[in-house]
C-alpha angles and dihedrals in degrees: 000000000000119000112266131192125216134174125219123201127189134178103174137197092286088067093206104119150333125267122197141182137185107216129197115214121195110168108305094340120101129194132178106234094179141357134194140167132202126191111232112249110260094241092050092046091052090049093050093049092047091057090065087080133046118266146142121306092005098160093054093044091050091052095051092046089050091056091047090052092048089052089055090048091051090054091054089050090053092052092048093052093048093049093047097039090227121140118225090254088063091063118082095198149336120236106210115175098188127213117302109227099160127025116178109143090162087063092045102255147086125183129207118180109229142135102209095166088053090050092048090051094048094046106031091227127113114255129215112201142148094063098167109051102075092054091051088049087056089054098266134125093249085227152129095027102179106067095090087055093046089054090049091049105038097031133224099318111154110209094031119109128190114216119199112202104196129127086305120028117233130175133207118209111208122215134068112348102017109231132189141170144162117265099194134266121356107166105344101089091037093054094050093049091049090050091052098047106026102027088233129124091236142348100269110228088350088273092144093050088048090057091058137068127240113246109223097203095051095044090052089050094049091046089053091072105124096226091074090061093056116108121235140299088073140134136174146172145168091326084079112013096054132141086257089059093052090044091057094050092048090052092047098049119089114238101021101103091089095033114133116245091240091054089056089048089050088049093051090048088055090045087062096045098046095045091048094049093045091050092053093045095048101043102026109024093161092063110131101173133032121193116198129208139162127066093305089066086070093055102099093195094047092048093049094051093047089051092057093043099049118079094215141049117303118197137148129262083240086076088061098046099270119110107226095236096048096057101089093039090051091048089058092052085052093047092051090053089049090054093048091051092044096244119153109237103167101092118212090211088059103038102025093235120157090246142356116279139195107251124231143009124261126237106189120223 
């Protein structure tokens, strides 16, 4: 099979930036030829976050935000091409996930802000987008999307789990069949709290959380969210785990009115840790190794707490040749290739769909 090049682009639930990779595929072998990241402009980030709730003039605001996101995607593509020395004609397709602003598979829809035609026009490269809708139409969750890629990269290793620590945490359980599901918040609530109280996009290394103390009553109330008790397949996002959700629990928990902000941050970190550990113990008790990726894998406090909570070995995907911040972007390069070759990549054992589906829609160059 001839060598093919694909680009993968991902802006995740944290809504803080865009990661991109240019991947080289030769048969089953995959190599990263170039990687780049770009923070989202503050105004665009604000607009995307605002679209997670209803408001005036939503359709026009969504269209403008989609164009702005596509322009950021195009900048990443330009950087990847410059770093690799490839011309646009040398790239078969771009996999561009878009920014999720609504996710309600139980109501039959999921919505990712994107402008793939604009991206194809700006880059001169075909774009594969809208990866979730067909699976939702087949009765699935439309998420998580990456387990099939995890299995392709990390192999059929029963007992190994891949843990993505993005805005939302999701876990892939390798084996036959491959399974995967969201476990709840990873960084999303911590990032929002840090932005509110520190004026920073996130709590670097979890230093602020480490300076606080977990509030047992608040943690117990947060863990009481019924979603955590649902059996897979399941997925979630800002529709549920929003700042308003946190605010309501803070107001309803005795003894939190005078709680220091860093203590809330410490409690949110432990919420992520405990719900991840409980989900793995409940649904994959034979797991002997967890490989973490995503921005949360760079959070020292989070990883330390996870290492203490998990009954098995915790490592990062970097130890297996995969930089932690490149995993999801590479997954969308892989998903774009699967679409081009007509390979189903949405797995019923993961999403709960009636049958496997080919993910995405093609926008030719």
